[in-house]
C-alpha positions as CSV (number, residue, x, y, z in Angstrom):
1,M,-103.8,1.9,-35.6
2,P,-107.4,0.4,-36.9
3,E,-107.2,-3.5,-37.2
4,G,-106.1,-5.1,-40.6
5,M,-104.2,-2.2,-41.8
6,T,-100.2,-1.9,-42.0
7,T,-97.5,1.1,-41.4
8,P,-96.9,2.1,-44.9
9,Q,-93.3,1.5,-46.2
10,D,-91.1,3.9,-46.1
11,P,-90.6,5.1,-50.1
12,F,-86.5,5.9,-50.0
13,P,-84.9,3.0,-47.9
14,V,-81.2,3.3,-47.0
15,P,-80.0,-0.2,-47.6
16,E,-78.2,-1.9,-45.1
17,P,-74.3,-1.4,-45.6
18,E,-72.7,-5.3,-46.2
19,P,-69.6,-6.3,-44.5
20,A,-67.1,-5.4,-46.6
21,E,-68.0,-2.2,-46.8
22,Q,-68.3,-1.5,-43.7
23,T,-64.7,-2.6,-42.9
24,R,-63.7,-0.2,-45.9
25,R,-65.0,2.6,-44.6
26,T,-63.8,2.1,-40.6
27,W,-59.9,1.2,-41.1
28,P,-58.7,4.9,-42.0
29,W,-60.2,6.4,-39.2
30,I,-58.2,3.5,-36.6
31,V,-55.3,3.9,-38.9
32,L,-55.3,7.8,-38.1
33,T,-56.0,7.6,-34.6
34,V,-52.9,5.0,-34.3
35,V,-51.3,7.7,-36.0
36,A,-52.0,10.3,-33.7
37,V,-51.1,8.2,-30.5
38,L,-47.8,7.9,-31.7
39,V,-47.0,11.3,-32.9
40,I,-48.3,12.7,-29.6
41,A,-46.2,10.2,-27.6
42,L,-42.9,11.2,-29.7
43,V,-43.6,14.7,-28.6
44,V,-43.5,14.3,-25.5
45,W,-40.4,12.2,-25.0
46,L,-38.9,14.6,-27.0
47,V,-39.9,17.5,-24.5
48,N,-38.7,15.3,-21.2
49,R,-36.2,13.2,-22.5
50,P,-32.8,14.2,-20.3
51,S,-30.2,16.3,-22.3
52,G,-26.2,14.9,-22.3
53,D,-25.5,18.2,-19.6
54,E,-27.3,16.6,-16.7
55,P,-25.8,14.3,-14.1
56,A,-27.5,11.0,-14.0
57,A,-29.5,10.4,-11.0
58,E,-27.6,9.4,-8.2
59,T,-28.7,6.3,-6.4
60,P,-28.8,7.4,-2.3
61,A,-26.3,5.9,-0.4
62,P,-28.0,3.0,1.9
63,T,-28.1,3.8,5.6
64,A,-26.6,2.7,8.4
65,T,-29.9,0.9,9.3
66,E,-30.0,-0.2,6.1
67,T,-26.8,-2.1,5.9
68,G,-26.9,-3.2,9.7
69,D,-23.9,-1.4,10.5
70,A,-24.3,0.8,13.6
71,S,-21.4,2.7,13.2
72,P,-21.3,4.3,10.2
73,T,-17.7,4.9,8.5
74,D,-16.1,8.3,9.4
75,A,-15.6,10.1,5.6
76,G,-11.8,10.9,6.4
77,S,-11.2,7.2,6.9
78,P,-8.2,5.4,4.6
79,S,-9.2,3.2,2.7
80,D,-8.1,-0.3,3.0
81,D,-6.4,-0.4,-0.2
82,A,-4.3,3.5,0.8
83,S,-0.4,3.1,0.3
84,T,1.5,2.7,3.0
85,P,3.4,5.8,4.0
86,A,7.1,6.4,3.7
87,A,9.5,6.4,6.3
88,E,9.4,9.1,9.3
89,G,13.2,8.5,9.1
90,C,15.4,9.9,11.6
91,P,13.8,12.1,14.9
92,A,15.0,15.5,14.6
93,A,17.5,16.2,17.1
94,G,20.8,18.5,16.8
95,D,21.1,21.8,15.5
96,G,22.0,20.8,12.2
97,P,26.1,21.3,10.7
98,P,28.4,23.6,12.9
99,A,28.7,27.3,11.2
100,G,32.0,27.0,8.6
101,A,31.4,23.2,7.9
102,D,31.6,22.0,4.5
103,T,28.7,20.6,2.9
104,H,27.5,18.7,0.2
105,E,24.3,16.5,-0.4
106,I,24.0,12.7,-0.5
107,V,21.9,9.4,-0.4
108,D,19.7,8.8,1.4
109,V,20.7,7.4,5.2
110,D,17.8,7.4,7.0
111,G,15.3,5.3,4.6
112,D,12.8,8.5,4.7
113,G,13.4,8.8,0.7
114,R,14.8,12.3,0.6
115,P,18.6,13.4,-0.2
116,D,20.6,13.7,3.5
117,T,23.4,16.1,4.1
118,A,26.7,14.9,4.8
119,W,29.6,17.9,6.1
120,L,33.3,18.0,7.5
121,T,34.6,20.9,10.0
122,G,38.4,21.6,10.1
123,G,40.8,22.5,13.4
124,A,41.8,20.3,16.0
125,D,38.6,19.6,17.1
126,R,37.7,18.1,13.2
127,A,34.4,16.2,12.3
128,F,32.6,14.1,10.3
129,G,28.8,14.6,10.5
130,I,25.6,13.9,9.1
131,T,22.7,16.1,8.6
132,T,18.7,14.1,7.6
133,A,15.9,15.7,5.9
134,S,14.0,14.6,8.2
135,G,15.9,17.5,11.1
136,A,18.6,15.0,12.8
137,T,22.5,15.6,12.9
138,F,25.0,13.1,14.0
139,S,28.5,12.5,14.6
140,A,32.0,12.1,15.1
141,P,35.2,12.9,15.7
142,I,38.6,12.4,12.9
143,E,40.9,10.4,15.0
144,S,44.1,10.8,12.2
145,A,47.4,12.8,12.5
146,S,47.4,13.1,8.8
147,P,47.7,16.5,8.6
148,V,45.7,16.7,4.7
149,P,42.4,18.2,4.7
150,A,40.1,15.4,4.7
151,S,37.5,14.6,2.4
152,A,34.6,12.0,2.6
153,V,31.8,10.6,0.4
154,V,28.7,8.9,1.7
155,N,26.6,5.2,0.0
156,V,25.0,3.2,0.4
157,V,26.4,-1.0,0.2
158,A,25.7,-4.1,0.7
159,A,26.2,-4.6,5.3
160,G,24.9,-8.4,6.1
161,D,22.3,-10.0,4.4
162,A,21.0,-6.3,3.8
163,T,22.5,-3.2,3.2
164,A,23.6,-0.1,5.7
165,P,24.6,3.2,4.7
166,I,28.9,4.0,5.1
167,A,31.2,7.0,5.7
168,L,34.7,6.8,4.1
169,V,36.9,10.0,5.4
170,D,39.9,10.2,3.3
171,T,42.8,12.0,6.0
172,G,45.1,11.1,2.2
173,R,47.3,9.2,4.7
174,E,44.7,6.6,5.6
175,V,40.8,6.5,4.7
176,L,38.6,6.0,8.2
177,L,35.9,4.2,8.0
178,F,31.8,4.9,9.4
179,S,28.9,3.5,9.8
180,A,25.7,6.1,9.0
181,A,22.9,4.0,10.1
182,D,21.0,3.7,12.8
183,C,20.9,7.7,12.7
184,A,24.4,7.1,14.1
185,V,27.9,8.0,13.0
186,T,30.0,4.7,14.3
187,P,33.2,3.9,13.8
188,T,33.3,0.7,11.9
189,Q,35.5,-1.6,13.9
190,N,38.1,-4.0,12.7
191,A,38.8,-7.6,14.7
192,Q,41.1,-5.8,16.7
193,D,38.3,-3.7,17.9
194,E,40.2,-0.3,16.6
195,Q,38.6,1.6,13.6
196,Y,38.9,-0.7,10.0
197,T,41.5,1.7,8.3
198,F,41.8,1.8,4.7
199,D,45.8,2.0,3.9
200,K,46.4,5.0,0.7
201,G,50.0,4.4,0.4
202,F,51.6,5.9,3.7
203,A,52.2,1.9,4.8
204,G,52.6,0.4,2.1
205,F,49.2,-2.4,2.3
206,G,46.6,-0.2,0.2
207,T,46.6,2.1,-2.5
208,G,42.3,3.1,-2.3
209,V,39.1,2.1,-2.0
210,G,36.4,1.1,-4.2
211,C,32.8,-0.2,-4.2
212,T,32.5,-3.1,-7.1
213,E,28.6,-3.9,-8.4
214,V,27.9,-7.3,-7.4
215,D,24.1,-9.0,-7.4
216,G,22.6,-5.7,-7.8
217,A,24.6,-4.3,-4.7
218,L,27.7,-2.3,-3.7
219,H,30.5,-4.4,-1.9
220,L,33.6,-2.8,-0.1
221,A,36.9,-3.4,-1.3
222,G,40.7,-2.1,-0.4
223,L,42.6,-1.6,-3.5
224,N,46.3,-1.8,-4.5
225,A,48.1,-0.6,-7.6
226,V,51.5,-2.0,-7.5
227,S,54.6,-1.7,-10.1
228,D,57.9,-2.2,-10.6
229,D,58.4,-0.4,-14.0
230,G,56.5,2.8,-12.4
231,T,55.0,1.9,-16.5
232,T,52.6,-0.7,-16.0
233,F,50.8,-1.9,-13.0
234,T,49.2,-4.9,-11.4
235,V,45.9,-4.6,-9.1
236,A,44.4,-6.7,-6.7
237,R,41.7,-6.2,-4.7
238,T,40.4,-7.7,-1.1
239,F,36.8,-6.7,-0.2
240,V,35.4,-5.8,2.9
241,D,32.4,-8.1,4.8
242,L,30.9,-6.0,6.2
243,D,27.8,-6.8,9.4
244,A,24.6,-5.9,9.5
245,G,24.3,-2.3,10.4
246,A,28.4,-1.6,9.2
247,T,29.9,-1.5,12.5
248,R,32.3,-4.4,11.8
249,A,33.9,-5.7,9.4
250,T,36.4,-8.0,8.1
251,N,38.9,-8.9,5.1
252,G,38.2,-10.9,2.5
253,E,41.0,-12.8,0.0
254,E,42.5,-11.1,-1.9
255,E,42.3,-11.6,-5.6
256,T,43.9,-10.2,-9.1
257,V,42.0,-8.1,-11.2
258,A,44.7,-6.2,-13.8
259,Q,48.1,-7.0,-14.4
260,D,50.6,-5.2,-16.9
261,A,47.4,-2.2,-16.8
262,P,49.0,1.5,-17.9
263,A,49.2,3.9,-15.6
264,D,46.0,5.4,-16.9
265,D,44.0,2.2,-17.1
266,P,40.5,3.4,-15.2
267,V,41.7,0.2,-13.0
268,V,44.7,1.7,-11.9
269,T,43.3,5.7,-11.2
270,T,40.4,3.9,-9.3
271,A,43.1,1.9,-7.1
272,Q,44.7,5.5,-6.5
273,E,41.6,7.5,-5.2
274,T,38.5,6.7,-2.3
275,S,35.4,5.6,-4.1
276,C,32.2,3.5,-4.1
277,G,30.4,3.4,-7.6
278,D,30.1,6.9,-8.6
279,L,31.3,8.6,-6.2
280,V,34.0,10.5,-5.5
281,A,35.9,11.5,-2.4
282,G,37.2,14.9,-2.7
283,Q,34.2,15.8,-5.6
284,D,31.1,14.2,-4.8
285,G,31.1,14.7,-0.6
286,P,32.1,17.6,1.5
287,V,36.1,18.3,2.3
288,E,37.3,19.9,5.6
289,P,37.3,23.7,5.5
290,R,40.6,25.2,5.4
């Protein structure tokens, strides 16, 4: 360009925008961009969110190396808080109740939580026995000259500092006491080392047997109902103290429990039968077959 000449100016120059005007032109684009980003993010979240039917992801269990346990625990091993298993009961033995014996379901005598079965056989060699739910059978002969068919009742009573199962075998003239503890039927011994026997009015020492609840446990007792006029009775009770296992029995003090009681009073009728708690011989136990 020759010296001294100047560049001609644009006849229609575009004026530079002022700062405020530039800002007004820019912010709508910023808002649109932010809205677009939010819409895209919402769509992505809705597409990829987990449904309520899908199981939550499980955290993998630590391996033996991670826990420092060189020998992994068996999956089938019981946990520390597993409940204590029930007692197994008496070991299975014997052939069960003999053919022809009368049987009756009784209380659990061997501690496995299942009811057991008592039975009586008849004839010259009559016997009383028990067959447990676990399959054990044990028995003892009935040593009595009474011709009356026997009946029996079994229950759990106080014995020593605990309880023990006993059997009362009523032969009509007397009631024979047996222990049913320790997987055996054992004649309970008296102070003279003979089988403990309750009188049923035949010898004049008593008229029946019962069990009275004291401090939550049944206590065995001999009962005697005596009448002077045949219409009212005086009833006496003598508790029987049993050792652990109910293998030995001794008499406690006699006490009067009723006076001038009518013949139909329950205290009188109970004193003339063989029972223990709510169980009555002849109704809640086996009866000797004829």
